[in-house]
N, C-alpha and C positions, 0 to 999 in steps of 0.2 A: 394566538392563532387568528381569532376572530378580529383583532385589531389590525393584524397584518393585511388580512383579506379587505377591510374597510380602507386601508390606505391605498392598496391597488386599485380598487373602485373608484377612490378619490382621484387618482392619478388619471385614470381613463376618462373620468368625467371633465377633467381639466382640458383634454385634448381638443385641439381645435376639430371642427366637422371634417375638414378636408383631410386632416390625418387619419381620422378614423375610416373615412371612405376609402382611403389609399390602402390602409391595412386590410380592410374587408375584401378590396381587389384582388390583392396578393394572395389571401388566402382561398378565394374563389378560383383564381388561376391555378393555385397549386392543387387544388381538389378537381380541377378539369380533368378528364379522360376523352381519348379519341379511340373509336374502333376502326382500324385499319383491315382491309379485306383485298382478297386476291392473292395469288401465289408470288408474284414479283414484289408486291408491297409489303406482305408479310415476312417474306424470307428476308428481305433487306433490313427490316425492322429488327427481326430476331438477331442478324449479324451485326447490329450496330450497338457497340458498347455504351454509347451515350443515351440510348434509349431506356426508360424506366417501363419495364414491361410487366403488366399486372395479370393478363388472363388470356389464354391461347385456347380457342375452339376450333377443332378441327375434324374433319372426317378421317376414316381410317386410310383411304387412298392419300388424302393431302398430308397426313402425318407421315406416311412412308415417304413421300417425295421431299418434305421438309425435314427429314430425320437428322441430317448433319446440322441445319441451322438450330434445331430444336436443342439438340444436345449442346452445341456451343453456347446457346443462351442460359441453359441450365433452368429452364421453366418445364413445369408439368403439364402436359396438354391435357385438355377435356376432350375425349372422343365422343362423338354423336353421330345419329343417324342422319345421312344427307337430306332425307325426308322431314326431318323436324330439327332443322339446325338452330342451335341454341343461343348464338350470338344475337343481340339487340339490333339488326340492321334493317334499313329499308328493304321491302320486300322484292324491290327492283335491283338490289345490289348483285351484280355478278361476282360471288365471293369465291367461287372455285372450291369450296370446301375448307376455307382457312379464314379465320378472323382473329385479330389480336388487339386486346385492349391495352392501350399506353398512355402515357402523359406526353404533352406536348414538348418538343425539344427547345431547350434553352440554349441559343447560340452565343449568348452574351452582348456585351455592349457593341453599339454600331461602330464606334471610333476604333475598338480593337479588331473586328472583323473586317472592317473596310480599309485599314491603314494601308496606304499604297505600298510602303516598303520597298522592295527591289523589284523591278521588272514592271511590265504594263499592268494597269489596275482598271477594273471595269466592273461597274455595278448596274443594276436595273431597279428602277422606282416605279411603283404602279400607282396610279391616281383613281381610285374607286373602281378597280377591275375586281368585280365580285363573283364572276363564274370560275368556279373550282377547276373546270376543265380547261379554261384558258390558263388560269395561274399554274395548273400542274404542267402543261406544255412549256410554258416560259421557264419553269424551274429546269426541265430537262435541256432546253436550249442553253439556259445560263451555265449549266453544268459543263455542257460540251465546249462552250466557248470560254470557259475559265472566269466567270464573274465571281467577284468576292461575294456577292449577295444579291438577293431580290428583297427589295424592301417595300413595305406597304403601310398604310395607316391601320390602327386597331379597328377602327370604324369604317363601314363602307368597303370592306375588302374580303376576299375569300379567306376564311379560317382554315386551319389545319384539319382536314376531314378525311375520311375514307375515299370519297370520291376524288379529292384532289391528290391523295397519295397514288391511287391506282393509275390516274392519268399521267403522273409524274414518273411512274415506272421505276421506283427506287431513288430517284433524285432527291426526293424530300429528305432522306436520310442522310445526304451528303452535300446538298447545296443549302447554304444558310438562307433561312426565310425569315426575315426580320419584320415584325408587326411593330410599329412605333407610335407614340401618342399622337404626334403631330407630323406630317410629311413636310410641310414648309421648313420647319425646324430642323429636321433630319437632313434636307437638302441644304441648308445653311452650314450644318456640321461637315457635310461632305465637301463643301466649298473651301471650308477652313483647312481641310486635310489636302487640299490642292485640286479637287476634281473640278472639270468643267462639265457643266449640266447640259445636256442637249435634249430639249423636247421635241417629240414627234408630232407635227400639226400639218394635217393634208393641206391648208391653205397657206403654208411659210412659203416665201419667195425663194429661199435657199434650199438646196437638196442636201440629203443626208452626207453624200461625198464631199460637198463643198464645206458643210459644217465642220466633218471630221478633218479636213484638210487645214482648217483655220486654227486648230488647236495643236497641232504637232503631235507631240508624244505624251501630252498631259493625261493624267488619269481620267476617265469618262464615267458619267452617270448618264444613263439613257432613261429618259422619262417619258412614260406612255400613259394615256388615259384609257377610259372606257370608250367602248365603240357607241357612237352616237354622240354623247355630251363631249367627249374629249378631256382635254386638260382643263381643270378649274383655273379661275382668274389669276389667284395667287400662286397656283404652281406655275402657270405660264410666266409670271411676272417674276418668279425666282429662278427660272432658267436663264442660262447665259446666252442661249440661242435656241431659236426654232428652226426646225427643218422638215422637210418632206421626203419620202420615198416616192421618186418619180414613177409614173405608170405611163405605160406605151398608149393606152387608150385615154379618152376623156372621162370615162366612168369607170375606171379600174380602181379597187381598194382592197386592202388586206385586213383581216381579222387581226386583233391585238396580238394573239400569241404568233401568227404568222409575221406581223410587223417586227415584233421583239427579235424573232429569229434572224430576219434580214439584218436588222440594225446591229445586233451582237455580232454577226459575222463581219459586217463592215468594219466595226471598231476593232475587232481582234485581229484583222488582217491589215491594218493601217501600214503603210510602208514605213512611216517612223517607228511604229513599235517592232514591225518584223525585223528592222535592221537593227534595233537596240537604240533608237533615238539619236 
């Protein structure tokens, strides 16, 4: 037995550093948990069979309102006094008497989730969009307009949090949110799947309508950057074309979640896709 343990230790010692770090990262990700809060976010998570649900903290009133979802999830709620809410939330969180500890969702591989398949395909890519309220709003719009996924880099993006889930109002449970190691590589993978990548840039010469008209019925990846800095240079260079949303006035602008909603609508109702190409 001792010899066997030594052999396993020898094997670990022989592993390259990058392999050890990758394994540690996977273990850390598996151990990570998120506290969702608010009636909509908690109800939709309880009803989502893909969610790994760990702990539910509710007031008596919230438990009554969530009773069908709690029963469906098969989880035992912890009842608490609303004046001493037991979940470890930020004091500013508007929890409405309900909080659920979960593990982040695993949606699978980008190529599988975004495979164009049959019918119009649409994705959203976010470059350094870190505000959870913006990302939550974008997830809602992406769900409404049928996007295959919202894609963002692991670093410098909004992680799956209670604030994001509350803003998404349930969309986080149904709309794939993929955080990838490298955004440029994810963009190249989408290109290999047949996507045309359209980056939104307020200084671009072409309009959004012109850019969409130029690609016919091809699958579309809409690429948006953070407010202020916009798209990074490599992200811009990886796009197939850059477009702008025209403004009636000289100083008009949209925040990133509003720009995403406008672009998603425009891409979803393209004449080529509406008529079947």
